[in-house]
C-alpha positions as CSV (number, residue, x, y, z in Angstrom):
1,M,0.0,0.0,0.0
2,Q,1.4,3.4,-1.0
3,Q,1.3,5.5,2.1
4,R,0.7,9.1,2.9
5,K,0.9,9.6,6.7
6,L,-2.6,10.0,8.2
7,G,-3.6,13.3,9.8
8,S,-4.6,14.1,13.3
9,C,-7.6,16.5,13.2
10,T,-10.1,18.1,15.5
11,T,-13.9,18.2,14.6
12,I,-16.7,20.4,15.9
13,L,-20.3,19.8,15.0
14,V,-23.3,22.1,15.9
15,G,-27.0,21.5,15.4
16,K,-29.2,24.2,13.9
17,K,-30.9,25.2,17.2
18,A,-27.5,25.7,18.9
19,T,-26.1,28.1,16.3
20,L,-26.6,31.9,16.4
21,D,-28.2,32.0,12.9
22,G,-30.0,28.7,12.8
23,A,-27.5,27.1,10.3
24,T,-26.1,23.7,10.7
25,L,-22.3,23.6,11.1
26,I,-19.7,20.9,10.6
27,A,-16.1,22.0,11.0
28,R,-12.6,20.4,11.1
29,N,-9.0,21.3,11.3
30,E,-7.2,19.1,8.7
31,D,-3.9,18.4,10.4
32,G,-0.8,16.7,9.1
33,S,0.8,13.9,11.1
34,G,4.2,15.5,10.9
35,D,5.7,19.0,11.1
36,A,6.2,19.3,7.3
37,A,3.8,21.2,5.1
38,N,1.1,19.3,3.1
39,P,-0.2,22.0,0.7
40,Q,-3.9,22.1,0.1
41,R,-6.1,23.3,-2.8
42,F,-9.7,24.6,-2.9
43,V,-11.5,23.4,-6.1
44,V,-14.9,22.7,-7.6
45,I,-15.5,19.2,-9.1
46,D,-17.9,19.6,-12.0
47,T,-20.0,16.6,-13.0
48,K,-18.0,16.1,-16.1
49,D,-14.8,15.9,-14.1
50,Q,-16.1,13.3,-11.6
51,P,-14.7,9.9,-12.4
52,T,-17.0,7.0,-13.3
53,H,-14.4,4.4,-12.7
54,Y,-12.4,5.1,-9.5
55,Q,-9.3,3.5,-8.1
56,A,-7.7,4.4,-4.8
57,V,-4.0,5.1,-4.8
58,Q,-3.4,4.1,-1.2
59,S,-5.1,0.6,-1.3
60,G,-5.8,0.0,-5.0
61,A,-9.5,-0.5,-4.3
62,K,-11.7,-0.1,-7.3
63,I,-15.3,1.0,-7.7
64,D,-17.7,2.0,-10.5
65,L,-19.4,5.2,-9.5
66,P,-23.0,6.3,-10.5
67,A,-23.5,8.3,-13.6
68,D,-25.4,11.1,-12.0
69,P,-23.0,13.0,-9.7
70,L,-23.6,16.4,-8.2
71,R,-21.1,19.3,-8.5
72,Y,-19.2,19.9,-5.2
73,T,-16.4,21.8,-3.6
74,S,-13.3,19.9,-2.4
75,T,-10.0,20.6,-0.6
76,P,-7.6,18.0,-2.1
77,D,-3.9,17.8,-1.6
78,A,-1.8,19.9,-4.0
79,D,0.5,16.9,-4.6
80,P,-1.7,14.1,-5.9
81,Q,0.9,11.3,-5.7
82,Y,-0.8,9.7,-2.7
83,G,-4.4,10.2,-4.1
84,I,-7.0,12.9,-3.9
85,W,-7.7,13.4,-0.2
86,G,-10.8,15.6,-0.8
87,G,-11.0,16.6,2.8
88,A,-14.4,18.4,2.8
89,G,-17.0,19.9,0.6
90,I,-20.6,20.9,-0.1
91,N,-22.5,19.6,-3.1
92,R,-25.2,21.1,-5.3
93,A,-27.9,19.7,-3.1
94,N,-26.5,21.6,-0.1
95,V,-25.2,18.5,1.6
96,A,-21.9,19.0,3.4
97,M,-19.4,16.3,4.3
98,T,-16.0,16.3,6.1
99,A,-13.7,13.3,6.1
100,T,-12.0,12.3,8.3
101,E,-11.3,12.5,12.0
102,T,-8.7,9.8,12.5
103,S,-9.9,7.7,15.5
104,T,-8.8,5.1,17.9
105,T,-10.1,1.5,18.4
106,N,-9.2,-1.6,20.4
107,A,-7.8,-5.1,19.9
108,R,-11.1,-6.7,20.8
109,I,-13.0,-5.5,17.7
110,L,-10.0,-5.7,15.4
111,G,-9.6,-9.3,16.3
112,I,-13.2,-9.9,15.2
113,D,-13.4,-7.6,12.2
114,P,-9.8,-6.8,11.1
115,L,-9.0,-3.7,9.0
116,V,-9.0,-4.3,5.3
117,E,-5.8,-3.4,3.5
118,T,-7.6,-3.3,0.1
119,G,-10.5,-1.2,1.3
120,F,-11.3,2.5,1.1
121,G,-10.2,5.2,3.4
122,E,-9.7,8.9,4.0
123,E,-8.2,9.4,0.6
124,D,-11.4,8.3,-1.1
125,F,-14.4,9.0,1.1
126,I,-15.3,12.5,-0.2
127,T,-15.0,11.5,-3.9
128,I,-17.0,8.3,-3.7
129,T,-19.7,9.6,-1.3
130,L,-20.4,13.4,-1.4
131,P,-21.4,13.7,-5.1
132,Y,-24.2,11.1,-4.7
133,S,-25.7,12.3,-1.4
134,H,-29.0,14.3,-1.5
135,S,-29.3,14.5,2.2
136,A,-27.1,14.0,5.3
137,R,-28.9,10.8,6.1
138,A,-28.4,9.5,2.6
139,G,-24.7,10.3,2.9
140,V,-24.5,8.2,6.0
141,Q,-26.3,5.3,4.3
142,R,-24.2,5.4,1.2
143,L,-20.9,5.4,3.1
144,G,-22.1,2.7,5.4
145,A,-23.0,0.5,2.4
146,L,-19.6,1.1,0.8
147,L,-17.8,0.1,4.1
148,E,-19.9,-3.1,4.4
149,T,-19.0,-4.0,0.8
150,Y,-15.4,-3.0,0.4
151,G,-14.1,-2.4,4.0
152,T,-11.7,0.2,5.3
153,Y,-8.0,0.1,6.2
154,E,-8.2,2.6,9.1
155,S,-10.4,3.9,11.9
156,N,-12.2,7.2,11.1
157,G,-15.0,9.6,12.0
158,I,-16.9,11.4,9.3
159,A,-19.6,14.1,9.5
160,F,-22.5,15.0,7.2
161,A,-24.9,17.9,7.3
162,D,-27.8,19.4,5.4
163,Q,-30.1,22.3,6.3
164,D,-31.9,20.3,9.0
165,E,-29.6,17.5,10.3
166,V,-26.0,16.9,11.4
167,W,-24.7,13.3,11.6
168,Y,-21.5,11.9,13.0
169,F,-20.4,8.5,11.5
170,E,-17.6,6.3,13.0
171,T,-16.1,3.2,11.4
172,I,-15.8,0.1,13.5
173,G,-13.2,-2.5,12.5
174,G,-12.9,-3.3,8.8
175,H,-16.6,-3.5,7.8
176,H,-18.8,-2.1,10.6
177,W,-20.0,1.4,11.4
178,A,-22.4,3.4,13.6
179,A,-23.8,6.9,13.1
180,I,-25.8,9.2,15.3
181,K,-27.8,12.4,14.6
182,I,-26.6,15.3,16.7
183,P,-29.4,16.8,18.7
184,D,-30.5,20.1,17.1
185,D,-29.7,22.0,20.3
186,A,-26.3,20.4,20.9
187,Y,-22.7,20.5,19.8
188,V,-20.0,17.8,19.6
189,I,-16.2,18.2,19.9
190,A,-14.5,15.2,18.4
191,P,-10.7,14.7,18.8
192,N,-8.7,11.7,17.5
193,R,-10.5,8.9,19.5
194,F,-13.7,6.9,19.1
195,N,-16.2,9.5,20.2
196,I,-19.8,8.2,20.1
197,A,-20.8,7.3,23.6
198,D,-24.4,6.3,24.8
199,Y,-26.3,4.7,22.0
200,D,-29.8,3.4,21.4
201,F,-30.2,0.9,18.5
202,E,-34.0,1.4,18.6
203,A,-33.9,5.2,18.2
204,E,-34.7,7.2,15.1
205,N,-31.5,9.2,15.4
206,T,-29.2,6.2,14.9
207,L,-28.0,4.3,11.9
208,F,-25.6,1.4,11.9
209,S,-24.5,-1.8,10.2
210,A,-27.3,-4.3,10.5
211,D,-25.5,-6.9,12.5
212,L,-23.8,-4.5,14.9
213,P,-26.1,-5.3,17.9
214,R,-25.7,-9.1,17.3
215,L,-21.9,-8.7,17.0
216,I,-21.7,-7.0,20.4
217,E,-23.8,-9.6,22.1
218,Q,-22.2,-12.6,20.3
219,Y,-18.7,-11.7,21.3
220,R,-19.6,-10.2,24.7
221,L,-18.0,-6.8,23.9
222,N,-20.0,-4.6,26.2
223,P,-18.2,-3.9,29.5
224,D,-21.2,-2.0,31.0
225,H,-24.0,-3.8,32.9
226,D,-27.1,-2.0,31.7
227,T,-26.1,0.6,29.0
228,V,-24.7,0.6,25.5
229,N,-21.7,3.0,25.3
230,L,-20.0,2.6,21.9
231,R,-16.9,4.4,23.1
232,H,-16.5,1.8,25.9
233,I,-17.2,-1.1,23.5
234,F,-15.1,-0.1,20.5
235,G,-12.8,2.7,21.6
236,S,-9.8,3.2,23.7
237,A,-8.9,4.8,27.1
238,T,-5.1,5.0,27.1
239,L,-2.5,7.3,28.4
240,K,-2.2,8.8,25.0
241,D,-5.9,9.6,25.0
242,Q,-5.4,11.5,28.3
243,H,-2.7,13.7,26.8
244,Y,-3.5,13.8,23.1
245,N,-7.2,13.6,22.8
246,N,-9.3,14.2,25.9
247,P,-7.8,17.6,26.8
248,R,-9.0,19.1,23.5
249,A,-12.6,17.9,24.3
250,W,-12.2,19.2,27.9
251,Y,-11.1,22.7,26.8
252,V,-13.9,23.2,24.2
253,Q,-16.5,22.0,26.7
254,S,-15.0,24.3,29.4
255,I,-15.5,27.3,27.0
256,L,-19.0,26.4,25.8
257,N,-20.2,25.0,29.1
258,P,-18.2,26.9,31.8
259,S,-20.4,25.7,34.6
260,R,-19.3,22.1,34.1
261,L,-16.4,20.9,36.4
262,Q,-14.2,18.5,34.4
263,T,-10.5,17.7,34.1
264,P,-8.4,17.3,30.9
265,L,-7.5,13.8,32.0
266,D,-11.1,12.6,32.1
267,Q,-11.6,9.5,30.0
268,D,-15.4,9.8,30.0
269,L,-16.2,13.3,28.8
270,P,-19.6,13.6,27.3
271,F,-20.1,13.2,23.5
272,A,-22.8,15.9,22.9
273,L,-23.7,18.9,25.1
274,V,-26.2,21.7,25.0
275,P,-24.1,24.9,25.0
276,E,-24.8,27.6,27.6
277,Q,-25.0,30.2,24.8
278,K,-25.7,29.8,21.1
279,I,-22.6,29.3,19.1
280,S,-21.3,31.7,16.4
281,L,-19.0,31.0,13.5
282,E,-16.4,33.2,15.1
283,T,-16.6,31.1,18.2
284,I,-15.9,28.0,16.2
285,K,-12.9,29.6,14.6
286,W,-11.5,30.7,18.0
287,L,-12.0,27.2,19.3
288,L,-10.3,25.6,16.4
289,S,-7.4,28.0,16.8
290,S,-7.1,27.5,20.6
291,H,-4.2,26.3,22.6
292,Y,-5.5,26.2,26.2
293,Q,-5.4,30.0,26.7
294,N,-5.7,31.1,30.3
295,T,-4.5,27.8,31.6
296,A,-1.1,26.5,32.7
297,Y,-1.2,24.2,29.6
298,D,-0.9,27.0,27.0
299,P,2.4,26.5,25.0
300,Y,2.7,30.3,24.8
301,G,1.8,30.8,28.5
302,T,3.6,31.1,31.8
303,G,3.2,27.5,33.1
304,T,6.2,25.3,33.8
305,P,7.8,23.6,30.7
306,E,6.1,20.3,31.8
307,Q,2.7,22.0,31.9
308,R,3.1,23.8,28.6
309,H,3.9,20.6,26.8
310,A,1.6,18.3,28.7
311,F,-1.3,18.3,26.2
312,R,-1.7,18.5,22.4
313,P,-3.3,21.8,21.5
314,I,-6.1,22.3,18.9
315,G,-4.4,25.1,17.0
316,I,-1.1,23.6,16.1
317,N,1.7,23.9,13.5
318,R,0.3,20.9,11.7
319,N,-3.0,22.7,10.8
320,Q,-3.0,22.4,7.0
321,E,-6.5,23.8,6.3
322,T,-9.6,24.5,8.4
323,H,-13.1,24.4,7.0
324,V,-16.5,25.3,8.5
325,L,-19.3,24.0,6.3
326,Q,-22.4,26.1,6.9
327,I,-25.8,25.3,5.5
328,R,-27.9,28.4,6.1
329,P,-31.7,28.7,6.5
330,H,-33.8,31.7,5.5
331,V,-32.0,32.3,2.2
332,P,-32.5,30.9,-1.4
333,P,-31.1,27.4,-1.7
334,E,-28.6,28.7,-4.4
335,I,-26.8,30.6,-1.7
336,A,-27.4,28.4,1.4
337,G,-24.1,26.5,1.3
338,I,-21.0,28.4,2.6
339,H,-17.6,26.7,2.5
340,W,-15.6,28.8,5.1
341,L,-11.9,28.1,4.5
342,A,-8.6,29.0,6.0
343,Y,-5.1,27.6,5.3
344,G,-2.2,27.1,7.6
345,P,-1.7,27.3,11.5
346,N,-5.0,28.7,12.8
347,T,-3.6,31.1,15.3
348,F,-2.4,33.4,12.5
349,N,-5.0,33.1,9.7
350,A,-8.7,33.9,9.1
351,L,-11.7,32.1,7.5
352,V,-13.2,33.3,4.3
353,P,-16.9,32.5,3.6
354,F,-16.9,31.1,0.0
355,Y,-20.2,30.5,-1.7
356,A,-20.2,26.8,-2.5
357,N,-22.7,26.9,-5.5
358,V,-20.0,28.0,-8.0
359,S,-18.2,26.4,-11.0
360,D,-14.8,27.7,-10.1
361,T,-12.7,29.0,-7.1
362,P,-10.2,31.9,-6.9
363,S,-6.9,30.9,-8.4
364,C,-4.9,32.0,-5.3
365,Y,-6.8,29.3,-3.3
366,R,-7.2,26.8,-6.2
367,D,-3.7,26.6,-7.8
368,T,-1.6,25.8,-4.8
369,T,1.7,24.1,-5.7
370,P,3.8,21.7,-3.7
371,Q,6.7,24.2,-3.9
372,Y,6.8,27.3,-1.8
373,D,5.1,30.4,-3.4
374,P,4.1,33.2,-1.1
375,T,1.7,34.6,-3.7
376,Q,-0.5,31.6,-3.0
377,V,-2.8,31.8,0.0
378,Y,-1.7,28.5,1.5
379,W,2.0,29.5,1.5
380,L,1.3,33.1,2.6
381,S,-0.7,31.8,5.6
382,R,2.0,29.3,6.6
383,T,4.6,32.0,6.4
384,M,2.5,34.2,8.8
385,G,2.1,31.2,11.2
386,I,5.8,30.4,11.3
387,L,6.9,34.0,11.9
388,G,4.1,34.7,14.4
389,D,5.0,31.6,16.4
390,H,8.6,32.8,17.0
391,D,7.3,36.0,18.7
392,Y,3.8,35.2,19.8
393,P,3.4,37.7,22.7
394,R,4.5,40.6,20.5
395,L,2.7,39.6,17.3
396,N,-0.5,37.9,18.4
397,A,-2.4,41.2,18.7
398,F,-1.7,42.0,15.1
399,A,-3.1,38.5,14.1
400,A,-6.2,38.9,16.2
401,D,-7.0,42.3,14.6
402,F,-6.4,40.8,11.2
403,D,-8.8,38.0,11.9
404,Q,-11.6,40.3,13.1
405,Q,-11.2,42.9,10.4
406,L,-11.0,40.3,7.6
407,T,-14.0,38.4,8.9
408,A,-16.0,41.6,9.2
409,A,-15.1,42.7,5.7
410,C,-16.0,39.3,4.2
411,R,-19.3,39.3,6.1
412,Q,-20.1,42.7,4.6
413,I,-19.4,41.4,1.1
414,Q,-21.6,38.4,1.9
415,H,-24.5,40.5,3.2
416,T,-24.4,42.6,0.1
417,T,-24.3,39.6,-2.2
418,D,-27.1,37.9,-0.3
419,Q,-29.3,41.0,-0.7
420,Q,-28.5,41.5,-4.4
421,F,-28.6,37.8,-5.4
422,S,-31.0,36.9,-8.1
423,A,-31.3,33.3,-9.4
424,L,-33.0,34.8,-12.5
425,K,-29.8,36.5,-13.7
426,T,-26.3,35.0,-13.6
427,P,-26.2,33.3,-10.2
428,L,-22.8,31.6,-10.7
429,T,-21.2,34.7,-11.9
430,Q,-22.6,36.7,-9.0
431,L,-21.3,34.3,-6.4
432,E,-17.9,33.7,-8.1
433,Q,-17.4,37.5,-8.2
434,A,-18.1,37.7,-4.5
435,N,-15.7,34.8,-3.8
436,Q,-13.0,36.5,-5.9
437,Q,-13.5,39.8,-4.0
438,M,-13.1,38.1,-0.6
439,A,-10.0,36.1,-1.8
440,N,-8.4,39.4,-3.0
441,L,-9.2,41.0,0.3
442,Y,-7.5,38.1,2.2
443,V,-4.3,38.4,0.1
444,T,-4.2,42.2,0.6
445,Q,-4.7,42.1,4.3
446,A,-2.6,39.1,5.0
447,T,0.3,40.6,3.1
448,Q,-0.1,43.8,5.2
449,L,-0.1,41.6,8.4
450,L,3.0,39.8,7.2
451,G,4.7,43.2,6.6
452,Q,3.8,44.2,10.2
453,M,5.3,41.0,11.5
454,V,8.5,41.4,9.6
455,A,8.9,45.1,10.6
456,L,8.4,44.3,14.3
457,S,10.4,41.1,14.3
458,A,13.4,42.9,12.7
459,T,13.9,44.9,15.9
460,Q,14.2,41.6,17.9
461,M,16.9,40.0,15.9
462,K,19.9,38.7,17.9
463,L,22.3,39.6,15.1
464,K,22.7,43.3,16.1
465,Y,25.0,45.7,17.8
466,N,23.9,48.8,19.8
467,L,26.7,51.1,18.7
468,N,25.7,52.7,15.3
469,D,28.2,54.0,12.7
């Protein structure tokens, strides 16, 4: 199997009654598994460009795809040698999908249903599922059927959303799976572990491989006496979880539910919670950029070296791209899907709200090359992140101002476009022009921020001498 190292992401899901504007939201940091850059692109896959005969690069798995795909956005790797790795997207039916959250499992289920080296995985899921899904529930059912037929070589979590529902889907072993609809008034924070907890096989808000209840009973997999908790049955509770996974869930829950008393080492944090206030998109961005601010565990903070390096943060140097897929109510369906996108380390970037119902994307986001080029947004954002990281206390305020100003300016463009939109005229042209305007704005303001960083950092260089000529 040709291998690209798997990522280590963070996912946040929010039901429509828990968001400020009534939209459904599914969001994820797509993180690399090492410190090296893995450049990303933002593209639209037209129906004519969608393959009808698909073969995975990683595993060699082959499948004939249906002849009636929907157009969709995608965030693939700039270097295609290891496959597509679509990452996330919104299709023409306003169905959103993000894939995947690399997850944990245990030897008990792997001994019963081993992973399938010739199956499908993260490289493939967007391409073989999203273009054929006309609702979030249908996306769950299609991916589930594919896993049962072809299997998977890894453990992952995948999210789907439409205007009404948000679903979280987790693979179990090589061929099994379970999914749950997120309550409309709740949110989920999913780090790199098996996340679904309490589960009811009889409920309308669950979907699963048909033999999953029998498998649990037949092999005596349930450690609990009178409940079904999938995380207990199929997941892990390791020392790595306590330092790599659980703290991320703890921190997000401590921000959105500050009245809860929990610890970062807790192995049994809840799966879904009702937030104490409705959640804005700006809050999602802040959370996905966070690094345990105002705690001893902040890598940029004043804790001891042991405390500052105890837990894996959410915002991290391995952030390659971040997406928030928003399906909005109260607007025409042609403009309901918004693919918010940012490249690079999240502490020093900003999300741009791109309309998803377009036939093309701005070239500075689309044409990313594997080689460094600061005129491309991916490389520009990574440059800001690297420079900002070396002098965070001095430069962070500039980055925060940039994030707020850029988001406000993009929202203004979006409000104007929403108000002026007419499906009777040239809808794709209208939306593509707005997207280009926002992309240009990002390049201009990010370049200004980079200039501020360079000017201030120059005064802090060690290669200097105080006596002038």
